[in-house]
C-alpha positions, 0 to 999 in steps of 0.5 A, a space after each residue: 410509430 418510429 419510421 426510417 430516417 428520411 432527413 436527406 430524402 425528398 418526398 412527393 405525395 400526390 393529393 396530400 392536401 387532405 385525407 390519406 395523402 395528407 396523413 402519409 405526407 405528415 408521416 414522412 415529415 415525422 421522419 425529417 423528410 423534405 416534403 412536397 405537398 401536392 394539390 390540384 385546387 386546394 391551395 389553402 389546405 396545402 399551405 396548412 399541411 406545409 406548416 404542420 409538416 414543418 412543425 412535425 420535423 420536416 427538414 423543408 416543405 413546399 406546396 406544389 400545384 399540378 394536374 397529375 393527368 397532364 404531362 406538361 403539368 407533371 413535368 412542371 411540378 417535378 421541375 419546381 420540386 427539383 429546384 427547391 428541394 432536390 430530386 424526388 426520392 420517394 413518390 407516393 401516387 395517392 391521387 385517384 377519383 372515385 365514382 360510386 354509381 352503376 357503370 351504365 349510368 356514368 357519363 364517359 367524362 366521369 369514367 375517363 376521369 376515374 381512369 385518368 387520375 388513378 392510372 394515368 396519374 400514376 404512370 405520368 408521375 412515376 415516369 417523371 420521377 424514375 430517371 433521377 431515381 435510377 441514378 441514385 442509391 435509393 428510390 421508392 415508389 408507393 402506389 395506393 391501390 384498393 383491396 379488391 384488386 387482389 380478391 376478385 371483387 366484381 361490383 358494377 356500382 364501382 366499375 371504373 374504380 375497380 378497373 383503375 385500381 387493378 390497372 394500378 396494381 398491374 402497373 406496380 408489378 410491371 414497373 418493379 420488374 423493369 427496375 430490378 437492376 436498380 436501387 428503386 423499389 415499386 410497391 403498393 398499399 391497398 386499403 379497404 375502407 379508411 376512416 375518412 370514407 364518406 360511407 361505411 358498410 354495415 359490417 367491417 372487419 374488426 368492427 372499424 375502418 382502417 385508421 390512417 395509422 394503419 397505413 403508415 406502418 406499411 409505408 414505413 416498411 416500404 421506405 426503409 432502406 432495409 426493404 430494398 429487396 422487397 419490390 412488386 408487392 402489395 400490402 392489403 390493409 383491410 383487417 382480413 376482409 373477404 369480399 363476396 362477388 356480386 
């Protein structure tokens, strides 16, 4: 799949040592970007992704450690990227914990971690990236949501995750409105079940989960300079899934 020319752009994908984050990061490497491979604890995996990114055409690449829920850590990781690769032009907020259990069975620490990683991480990284983006001729923020945010799914067994992803979507639209006088766009990609999920429902749209490649197309669309008038939007990558309220 051909993507936009990112050879002069610096890309940060949070949580890009594995899973969806890894694949989206490598998709930008295919476009020649300078890539920052973020990790929290998976240092070895991040270094492997750096090597693969360079093999696939990244103009530069570096591993970067940080806790996206901690303001000082976020400031430090951005400062390190700016020092080595330049200001972040593309930010993909991918980090977000998941807690598949009934909400009444959750400890507060688990509830809080899900909200912190999904909502606070998106907020902190976006806030840190925006000053440089606002003064540039190009800035892209892409948040990873969940398909239920648009379709009103109510399911207490995934309570904090659904609450958090609804917050991510609202944050996306509010930030898009706040940056409408700039060259920054803020959008979201919201999958249902992706190929690396631990469990799959008995029935899936089109008989399969979303592939990583299914997510790359929307990412490329949002990153394309010709998409500068598209902001505050959410692309659901769910095969036409229509959830039932439970």
